[in-house]
C-alpha positions in Angstrom: 7.7 83.0 -100.7 8.6 84.3 -104.1 8.9 87.9 -103.0 6.6 89.4 -105.6 4.1 90.8 -103.2 1.7 89.7 -100.5 -0.5 87.6 -102.9 2.2 86.0 -105.0 1.8 82.7 -103.2 -2.0 82.6 -103.8 -1.4 80.9 -107.1 0.8 78.2 -105.7 -0.6 74.8 -106.9 0.2 73.1 -103.6 -1.7 75.8 -101.7 -4.7 75.3 -104.0 -4.6 71.6 -103.4 -4.4 72.1 -99.7 -7.3 74.6 -99.8 -9.4 72.1 -101.9 -8.7 69.3 -99.5 -9.7 71.4 -96.5 -12.9 72.4 -98.3 -13.7 68.8 -99.0 -13.0 67.8 -95.4 -15.2 70.6 -94.2 -18.1 69.4 -96.4 -17.6 65.8 -95.2 -17.5 66.9 -91.6 -20.7 68.9 -92.0 -22.4 65.9 -93.7 -21.3 63.5 -90.9 -22.5 66.0 -88.3 -25.9 66.2 -89.9 -26.2 62.4 -90.0 -25.2 62.2 -86.4 -27.8 64.8 -85.4 -30.5 62.9 -87.3 -29.5 59.6 -85.6 -29.6 61.2 -82.2 -33.0 62.7 -82.9 -34.3 59.3 -84.1 -32.9 57.6 -81.0 -34.6 60.1 -78.7 -37.9 59.6 -80.4 -37.6 55.8 -80.1 -36.7 56.1 -76.5 -39.6 58.4 -75.8 -42.0 56.0 -77.6 -40.7 53.1 -75.5 -41.2 55.1 -72.3 -44.8 56.0 -73.4 -45.6 52.3 -74.1 -44.2 51.3 -70.7 -46.2 53.9 -69.0 -49.3 52.8 -70.8 -48.6 49.1 -69.8 -48.1 50.1 -66.2 -51.3 52.1 -66.1 -53.3 49.2 -67.5 -51.7 46.6 -65.1 -52.4 48.7 -62.0 -56.1 48.8 -62.5 
């Protein structure tokens, strides 16, 4: 703290680098979360399709 007021440290280059790194990490985390949600949705759709095909097979084989 340099003692020149409450916002004197706002221009500290180290704090700017830390803030930039945090912003980059936040964007990366958001991107990974989005990809994870897409993969989960795709897996659920594939699982549902497999269950539908199995049900169709069972209905044909019981006739």
